[in-house]
C-alpha positions as CSV (number, residue, x, y, z in Angstrom):
1,M,3.9,18.5,-24.8
2,S,5.1,16.0,-27.4
3,S,6.7,12.6,-27.9
4,L,10.4,12.1,-28.1
5,R,10.1,10.6,-31.6
6,D,8.2,13.7,-32.9
7,H,11.2,15.9,-31.6
8,A,13.8,13.5,-33.1
9,S,12.2,13.8,-36.6
10,T,11.9,17.6,-36.6
11,K,12.9,18.9,-40.1
12,G,16.8,19.0,-40.4
13,W,17.4,17.1,-37.1
14,Q,18.9,13.6,-37.0
15,F,18.7,12.5,-33.3
16,T,18.3,8.9,-32.0
17,D,15.9,8.4,-28.9
18,A,19.0,7.8,-26.8
19,E,20.7,11.2,-27.8
20,M,17.5,12.9,-27.5
21,M,17.1,11.5,-23.8
22,T,20.6,12.5,-23.0
23,A,19.9,16.2,-23.9
24,V,16.5,16.2,-22.5
25,G,17.9,14.8,-19.2
26,H,20.4,17.6,-18.9
27,L,17.5,20.1,-19.4
28,A,15.4,18.2,-16.9
29,N,18.1,18.5,-14.2
30,Y,17.8,22.2,-14.4
31,G,14.0,22.2,-14.3
32,Y,13.6,23.4,-17.9
33,V,11.5,20.3,-19.2
34,R,10.2,17.2,-17.5
35,V,9.9,13.7,-19.2
36,L,6.6,11.9,-18.6
37,R,5.6,8.2,-19.3
38,T,2.1,7.3,-20.2
39,S,0.3,4.1,-19.2
40,K,1.0,2.8,-22.7
41,G,4.7,3.1,-22.0
42,E,5.2,6.1,-24.3
43,E,7.5,8.9,-23.3
44,H,6.6,12.6,-23.6
45,I,8.4,15.8,-23.1
46,L,6.6,18.4,-21.0
47,L,8.1,21.9,-22.0
48,A,6.1,23.6,-19.1
49,P,7.0,21.5,-15.9
50,E,5.3,24.0,-13.7
51,L,2.0,22.7,-15.3
52,L,2.6,19.3,-13.5
53,N,3.3,21.0,-10.2
54,N,0.2,23.1,-10.4
55,L,-2.0,20.2,-11.3
56,A,-0.5,18.3,-8.2
57,A,-1.4,21.3,-6.1
58,S,-5.1,21.2,-7.6
59,F,-5.1,17.4,-6.6
60,V,-4.5,18.5,-3.0
61,L,-7.2,21.2,-2.9
62,E,-9.7,18.9,-4.5
63,A,-8.9,16.1,-1.8
64,R,-9.2,18.7,0.9
65,R,-12.7,19.5,-0.2
66,N,-13.8,16.0,0.4
67,P,-17.3,16.6,2.2
68,K,-16.8,13.6,4.7
69,G,-13.2,14.9,5.7
70,L,-11.5,11.7,4.2
71,G,-8.8,13.7,2.3
72,S,-9.4,11.5,-0.7
73,L,-10.2,11.5,-4.5
74,E,-12.2,8.9,-6.3
75,E,-9.7,7.1,-8.7
76,K,-12.4,6.3,-11.3
77,R,-13.5,9.8,-11.7
78,L,-9.8,11.1,-11.7
79,L,-9.0,8.7,-14.6
80,A,-12.1,9.7,-16.4
81,G,-11.4,13.3,-16.1
82,E,-14.4,14.3,-14.2
83,Y,-12.6,16.6,-11.7
84,Q,-12.5,20.1,-13.1
85,F,-9.0,21.1,-12.9
86,R,-8.2,24.4,-14.7
87,E,-4.8,23.3,-15.5
88,L,-6.3,20.9,-18.0
89,E,-9.0,23.1,-19.6
90,K,-7.1,24.0,-22.8
91,L,-5.4,20.7,-23.4
92,S,-6.3,17.7,-25.7
93,Q,-7.7,14.5,-24.3
94,E,-4.5,12.6,-24.8
95,E,-2.5,15.6,-22.9
96,R,-5.0,15.4,-20.1
97,D,-4.5,11.6,-19.8
98,V,-0.8,11.9,-19.7
99,L,-0.7,14.7,-17.0
100,L,-3.5,13.0,-14.8
101,D,-1.4,9.8,-14.9
102,S,1.8,11.6,-14.2
103,A,0.5,13.8,-11.3
104,T,-0.9,10.6,-9.5
105,L,2.3,8.6,-10.0
106,L,4.2,11.7,-8.5
107,F,2.2,11.4,-5.3
108,L,2.4,7.7,-5.1
109,E,6.3,7.7,-5.9
110,H,6.8,10.0,-3.0
111,N,4.5,8.3,-0.7
112,V,2.2,11.3,-0.2
113,C,-0.8,9.2,-0.7
114,F,-1.9,5.6,-0.8
115,R,-4.5,3.6,-2.9
116,E,-7.6,2.3,-0.8
117,T,-10.4,0.2,-2.0
118,D,-13.8,-0.2,-0.3
119,P,-14.4,-4.0,-0.5
120,L,-18.2,-3.7,-0.6
121,S,-18.6,-1.0,-3.3
122,N,-15.4,-1.8,-5.1
123,Q,-14.6,2.0,-5.2
124,S,-11.0,3.0,-5.3
125,Y,-9.6,6.0,-3.7
126,L,-6.4,8.0,-3.5
127,V,-6.0,9.0,0.1
128,F,-3.8,11.7,1.3
129,P,-3.1,11.1,5.2
130,E,-2.3,14.8,5.8
131,L,-5.7,15.9,4.7
132,I,-7.8,13.4,6.8
133,N,-10.0,15.6,9.0
134,L,-11.9,12.8,11.0
135,K,-11.7,12.9,14.7
136,K,-10.9,9.7,16.4
137,P,-14.1,8.3,17.9
138,V,-14.4,7.5,21.6
139,L,-15.2,3.7,22.0
140,E,-16.0,2.0,25.3
141,D,-14.5,-1.3,24.5
142,E,-11.4,0.1,22.8
143,T,-7.9,-1.5,23.6
144,P,-6.1,0.9,26.2
145,T,-2.9,2.3,24.7
146,E,0.0,4.1,26.2
147,D,2.6,6.6,24.8
148,G,6.1,5.5,23.6
149,A,8.9,7.7,22.4
150,G,8.3,11.2,21.1
151,Y,10.3,12.9,18.4
152,T,10.9,16.5,17.3
153,V,11.7,16.7,13.5
154,S,13.0,19.7,11.9
155,G,14.2,20.5,8.4
156,A,12.1,20.0,5.1
157,V,9.3,18.4,7.1
158,E,6.6,18.8,4.1
159,N,5.0,15.3,3.7
160,V,7.1,13.7,6.3
161,Y,3.9,12.6,8.3
162,A,2.1,11.4,5.1
163,S,5.0,9.3,3.9
164,L,5.4,7.7,7.5
165,V,1.8,6.7,7.4
166,V,2.1,5.1,4.0
167,L,5.5,3.4,4.4
168,L,4.6,1.7,7.8
169,G,1.5,0.4,6.3
170,Y,3.5,-1.0,3.2
171,T,5.4,-3.4,5.4
172,Q,4.5,-7.0,5.7
173,T,4.4,-6.9,9.4
174,F,2.1,-4.0,10.1
175,T,-1.2,-3.5,8.7
176,R,-2.8,0.0,8.6
177,T,-6.2,-0.2,10.2
178,D,-7.2,3.3,10.8
179,Q,-6.4,6.9,10.1
180,W,-7.8,10.0,11.7
181,R,-6.7,13.6,12.0
182,S,-3.0,13.7,12.6
183,Q,-3.0,10.0,13.8
184,A,-2.5,6.5,12.2
185,R,-3.1,3.1,13.6
186,Y,-1.6,-0.2,12.7
187,E,-2.1,-3.9,13.7
188,M,0.2,-6.8,14.0
189,G,-1.3,-10.2,14.1
190,D,-4.5,-10.4,16.2
191,G,-5.1,-7.2,18.0
192,L,-1.5,-6.0,18.7
193,I,-2.0,-2.2,18.2
194,C,0.9,0.3,17.3
195,G,0.5,3.6,16.1
196,F,1.7,7.3,16.0
197,R,0.3,10.7,16.0
198,Q,1.5,14.2,15.1
199,D,1.3,16.4,18.4
200,G,2.4,19.6,17.0
201,E,3.6,21.5,14.0
202,R,5.7,24.6,13.7
203,D,7.5,26.3,10.9
204,G,10.0,23.7,9.8
205,E,9.3,21.4,12.7
206,L,7.2,18.6,13.6
207,D,6.4,16.8,17.0
208,L,5.6,13.0,16.7
209,V,4.7,10.5,19.4
210,L,4.4,6.6,19.1
211,Y,1.8,4.8,21.0
212,F,1.1,1.0,21.6
213,G,-1.5,-1.2,23.1
214,K,-0.8,-2.0,26.6
215,N,-0.7,-5.7,25.7
216,V,2.1,-5.2,23.0
217,G,5.3,-6.7,24.1
218,Q,8.9,-5.0,23.8
219,P,9.9,-7.0,20.7
220,V,7.1,-5.7,18.7
221,R,7.5,-2.2,20.2
222,T,11.2,-2.3,19.3
223,L,10.4,-3.4,15.6
224,F,7.8,-0.7,15.2
225,Q,9.9,2.0,16.7
226,G,13.1,0.9,14.7
227,L,11.0,1.0,11.4
228,F,9.6,4.4,12.3
229,E,13.1,5.8,12.8
230,S,14.5,4.2,10.0
231,F,11.9,5.7,7.6
232,L,12.7,9.1,9.2
233,A,16.5,8.6,8.7
234,R,15.9,8.3,4.9
235,R,15.1,12.0,4.6
236,N,17.5,14.9,5.3
237,L,16.0,15.8,8.7
238,S,17.3,16.5,12.2
239,V,15.6,14.1,14.5
240,F,15.4,14.2,18.3
241,R,14.0,11.4,20.3
242,Y,12.4,11.8,23.7
243,E,11.7,8.5,25.8
244,P,8.9,8.6,28.4
245,V,10.3,10.0,31.7
246,F,8.9,9.1,35.1
247,C,10.0,10.3,38.5
248,A,11.1,8.1,41.3
249,N,7.4,8.0,42.5
250,G,6.0,6.7,39.1
251,H,4.5,10.1,37.9
252,P,5.0,11.0,34.3
253,I,7.0,13.9,33.5
254,N,5.1,16.2,30.9
255,R,6.5,15.6,27.4
256,A,6.6,19.4,26.5
257,V,8.6,20.0,29.6
258,V,11.1,17.3,28.7
259,R,11.4,18.5,25.2
260,E,11.9,22.1,26.2
261,R,14.5,21.2,28.8
262,L,16.5,19.3,26.6
263,R,16.4,22.0,24.0
264,I,17.9,24.4,26.3
265,E,20.6,21.7,27.1
266,K,19.3,21.1,30.7
267,G,19.7,17.5,31.7
268,F,17.1,17.5,34.4
269,A,13.5,18.4,35.2
270,F,11.2,18.5,38.3
271,C,8.1,16.4,38.8
272,A,5.1,18.7,38.8
273,E,3.4,16.1,41.1
274,C,5.8,15.6,43.9
275,G,8.8,18.0,43.1
276,D,11.2,15.2,42.6
277,K,14.3,16.0,40.4
278,V,14.6,13.7,37.5
279,A,17.6,13.1,35.3
280,L,16.6,13.3,31.5
281,P,18.0,10.9,28.9
282,K,19.8,12.2,25.9
283,A,17.5,13.2,22.9
284,D,19.9,12.5,20.0
285,E,21.0,8.8,20.6
286,P,19.6,6.4,18.0
287,I,17.4,3.5,19.1
288,Q,19.8,0.4,19.9
289,L,18.8,-2.7,18.0
290,T,20.4,-6.2,18.2
291,R,21.7,-7.7,15.0
292,A,18.5,-9.8,14.6
293,E,16.3,-6.6,15.2
294,K,18.3,-4.6,12.6
295,R,17.9,-7.5,10.0
296,E,14.2,-7.5,10.5
297,V,14.0,-3.7,10.2
298,E,15.9,-3.9,6.9
299,E,13.7,-6.6,5.6
300,Q,10.6,-4.7,6.3
301,Q,12.2,-1.5,4.7
302,W,12.7,-3.6,1.6
303,F,9.0,-4.7,1.6
304,A,7.9,-1.0,2.0
305,A,9.9,0.1,-0.9
306,Q,8.8,-2.8,-3.1
307,R,5.1,-2.3,-2.2
308,S,5.5,1.4,-3.0
309,R,6.7,0.4,-6.7
310,F,4.1,-2.2,-6.8
311,E,1.3,0.4,-6.0
312,Q,2.7,2.6,-8.7
313,A,2.8,-0.3,-11.2
314,V,-0.7,-1.4,-10.3
315,F,-2.0,2.2,-10.9
316,Q,-0.3,2.3,-14.3
317,V,-2.0,-1.0,-15.2
318,M,-5.3,0.5,-14.2
319,S,-4.7,3.5,-16.4
320,Y,-3.8,1.2,-19.3
321,V,-7.0,-1.0,-18.8
322,N,-9.1,2.2,-18.8
323,D,-7.4,3.5,-21.9
324,Q,-7.8,0.3,-23.9
325,K,-11.3,-0.3,-22.5
326,I,-10.4,-3.7,-21.3
327,A,-13.4,-5.4,-19.5
328,R,-13.1,-5.8,-15.7
329,P,-13.7,-9.5,-14.7
330,E,-15.3,-10.7,-11.6
331,C,-13.1,-13.3,-9.6
332,F,-14.2,-15.7,-6.9
333,I,-11.5,-16.6,-4.4
334,S,-11.8,-20.2,-3.1
335,Y,-9.5,-20.8,0.0
336,A,-9.5,-22.7,3.2
337,W,-10.6,-21.4,6.8
338,G,-8.8,-22.6,9.7
339,D,-5.3,-21.0,9.5
340,R,-5.5,-17.4,10.6
341,E,-2.3,-16.3,9.1
342,Q,-3.5,-17.6,5.7
343,E,-6.9,-16.1,6.2
344,R,-5.3,-12.6,6.7
345,W,-3.0,-13.1,3.7
346,V,-5.8,-13.8,1.4
347,E,-7.9,-10.9,2.5
348,R,-5.4,-8.4,3.3
349,N,-2.8,-9.1,0.4
350,L,-4.4,-11.2,-2.3
351,A,-8.0,-9.9,-2.4
352,T,-7.2,-6.4,-1.6
353,D,-4.3,-6.1,-4.3
354,L,-6.6,-7.6,-7.0
355,Q,-9.4,-5.4,-6.1
356,K,-7.1,-2.3,-6.2
357,A,-6.3,-3.5,-9.7
358,G,-10.0,-2.9,-10.7
359,I,-10.9,-6.6,-10.5
360,G,-14.2,-7.5,-9.0
361,V,-13.5,-9.9,-6.1
362,V,-16.1,-12.3,-4.6
363,L,-14.6,-13.0,-1.1
364,D,-16.6,-14.8,1.7
365,R,-15.4,-12.5,4.4
366,W,-16.8,-9.4,2.6
367,E,-19.8,-11.0,1.3
368,N,-21.1,-13.3,4.1
369,S,-20.5,-10.7,6.8
370,R,-24.0,-9.3,6.5
371,I,-26.7,-10.6,8.8
372,G,-29.0,-13.0,7.0
373,A,-26.3,-13.7,4.1
374,S,-26.7,-17.1,2.5
375,V,-23.6,-19.4,2.3
376,P,-25.1,-21.7,-0.3
377,R,-26.1,-18.8,-2.5
378,F,-22.6,-17.4,-2.1
379,I,-21.0,-20.7,-3.2
380,E,-23.2,-20.7,-6.2
381,R,-21.8,-17.5,-7.5
382,I,-18.7,-19.5,-8.8
383,E,-20.9,-20.4,-11.7
384,K,-21.5,-16.7,-12.6
385,C,-18.1,-15.3,-12.1
386,D,-15.6,-14.9,-14.9
387,L,-12.7,-16.5,-13.0
388,V,-12.0,-18.7,-9.9
389,V,-8.8,-18.3,-8.0
390,V,-8.0,-21.5,-6.0
391,V,-5.5,-20.8,-3.1
392,G,-3.8,-24.2,-2.6
393,T,-2.5,-25.2,0.9
394,P,-2.4,-28.5,2.7
395,L,-5.4,-27.5,4.6
396,Y,-7.3,-26.7,1.4
397,R,-6.7,-30.2,-0.1
398,K,-7.7,-31.7,3.3
399,K,-11.0,-30.0,3.2
400,Y,-11.4,-30.8,-0.5
401,D,-11.0,-34.6,0.4
402,N,-13.8,-34.1,2.8
403,K,-13.1,-37.4,4.9
404,D,-14.3,-35.9,8.2
405,T,-17.5,-38.0,8.9
406,S,-18.7,-35.4,11.4
407,T,-19.0,-32.5,9.3
408,G,-18.6,-31.5,5.6
409,Y,-16.5,-28.5,4.3
410,V,-17.5,-25.5,2.2
411,V,-14.3,-26.0,0.2
412,A,-15.6,-29.4,-1.0
413,A,-18.8,-27.8,-2.3
414,E,-16.8,-25.1,-4.0
415,V,-14.4,-27.4,-5.7
416,D,-17.3,-29.4,-6.9
417,L,-18.4,-26.4,-9.0
418,V,-14.8,-25.6,-9.9
419,S,-14.5,-29.1,-11.2
420,N,-17.3,-28.4,-13.7
421,R,-15.1,-25.9,-15.4
422,L,-12.0,-28.3,-15.4
423,M,-14.1,-31.0,-17.1
424,G,-15.2,-28.5,-19.8
425,T,-13.5,-27.0,-22.9
426,E,-9.9,-25.6,-22.7
427,A,-11.5,-22.0,-22.5
428,K,-13.4,-23.2,-19.5
429,K,-10.3,-24.8,-17.9
430,E,-8.4,-21.5,-18.3
431,T,-10.9,-19.7,-16.1
432,V,-9.6,-21.6,-13.1
433,L,-6.3,-20.1,-11.8
434,P,-4.5,-22.1,-9.3
435,L,-2.2,-20.5,-6.6
436,L,0.2,-22.2,-4.3
437,R,0.6,-20.7,-1.1
438,A,2.0,-23.5,1.0
439,G,3.1,-27.1,0.5
440,E,3.4,-28.8,-3.0
441,K,0.7,-28.8,-5.7
442,E,0.0,-32.7,-5.0
443,S,-0.6,-32.1,-1.4
444,S,-2.3,-28.7,-1.6
445,L,-4.3,-28.6,-4.9
446,P,-7.2,-30.8,-6.1
447,P,-6.2,-33.5,-8.6
448,L,-7.7,-31.8,-11.6
449,L,-5.3,-28.9,-11.0
450,H,-2.1,-30.8,-10.8
451,S,-1.4,-30.5,-14.5
452,R,-2.1,-26.8,-14.6
453,V,0.5,-24.0,-14.3
454,F,0.2,-22.3,-10.9
455,A,1.2,-19.1,-9.5
456,D,3.8,-19.8,-6.8
457,F,3.2,-17.4,-3.7
458,R,5.3,-19.5,-1.2
459,N,8.2,-17.0,-1.4
460,E,7.3,-13.8,0.5
461,R,9.9,-11.8,-1.4
462,G,8.4,-12.9,-4.7
463,Y,4.9,-11.7,-3.7
464,F,4.9,-8.6,-5.6
465,I,6.1,-9.8,-9.1
466,T,3.9,-13.0,-8.8
467,A,0.8,-10.8,-7.9
468,F,1.6,-8.4,-10.7
469,D,1.9,-11.2,-13.3
470,L,-1.4,-12.6,-11.9
471,I,-3.1,-9.2,-12.4
472,L,-1.8,-9.1,-16.1
473,N,-3.0,-12.8,-16.6
474,I,-6.5,-11.9,-15.3
475,Y,-6.7,-8.9,-17.7
476,K,-4.9,-11.1,-20.6
477,I,-2.2,-8.4,-21.0
478,A,0.9,-10.1,-22.5
479,H,3.9,-9.8,-20.2
480,H,6.0,-8.5,-23.1
481,D,3.4,-5.7,-23.7
482,Q,5.2,-2.3,-23.9
483,A,2.9,-0.8,-21.4
484,V,4.1,-3.3,-18.6
485,A,7.4,-4.9,-19.7
486,D,9.5,-2.2,-18.0
487,L,7.1,-2.4,-14.9
488,R,7.6,-6.2,-14.6
489,E,11.3,-5.8,-14.9
490,S,11.6,-3.2,-12.3
491,L,9.6,-5.4,-9.8
492,R,11.8,-8.3,-10.8
493,E,15.1,-6.5,-10.3
494,R,14.0,-5.4,-6.9
495,E,13.0,-8.9,-6.0
496,M,16.4,-10.2,-6.7
497,R,18.3,-7.5,-4.8
């Protein structure tokens, strides 16, 4: 494995990088070589491409051995080279780092795994959904669910289940909340449960079933089903859909019976409960969406694709931070309670993404959930944190003004400590990072922040490039740095499409 410039300068050869890349590209198309890009933005030629495939297989075997059945690898150990992969034994440290980066990005690029961070331990993991071996627990107060459509998928079904788990969790609408053996669950808003499970697997064929909380209305069900089918349609697969079937007396017809009857082209079945003859719906008709539903599905597809690219970019930044031994700062997030949508955004988007980037996040929902936790002592942590992120909204400004005579606000106490920084040296002022989530800066941020440049999170489509720039600013990585410039450009191009 060597760099492109090393090849271009080989004795007697006078190739430009562009000419070399054209030649290498032709070789790569036939599988003779592979081009790898490091976290520093450097490109290398892998002369034995099977080495990368073998290393990827070793990743899977190691994740399968997870003692808790979580199907995961510890990201910190992986980047530090602490897993014993035989493919790396005879390589230099630089070559090991390049291959570890490349194998991880390969999985992220194909949505075979996702990055997850424990908010309490700040430990990051690469999670492989197909390898999770945990059984779904039985809970007395669990929200009741019912099955929706079923699917038989045939063709190149490798990693189909995993990519569905990942992509549905990458949308802006549905948040992945749980994964068990062959089953994934998502939530929309407060308590609207949607999910799917793998019911069977045969050579070149999968059976998948959607399910929903009984309180989930048809619009949400249609959106989830439309997204599910749209992600399936992106692959070269044969997909047959089976809607739940009931006889005239309300008895459900066994799904396996429906599937088998349709497979042998029989358009009817008999109810095992009462013997009623039931006509079966066609299995190959796509779900019918209104124009508005189709637009929403396409919008969420865009977010999923952008989230996938963002996760890859953040991982590459993490690799660069480790390689350059950049200190990982601790960041306090100050925001206002009282708007559930904004609270979810702060926790599930902003705080989670900063933590996935290796930044220590101090968030009240994670810190103060423990019985006996002290809110005043939590607020005092502002003084010790390296940075403070202020999430500006009209509600935040209202609570900062603290004009309600009946009660005070935690935000007002937090801003008092933040103001100490803003009244200090310029270096101190730069440790306060204002974000604008709603409204205008004059109506959403404290006065001392009005003259500061803020990160604009008001446009949902601009979230990923803005969040990426925020991560770079926190690590003090220049936007034009070779290691991140192409990543920023890729996110920005997708934002504009």
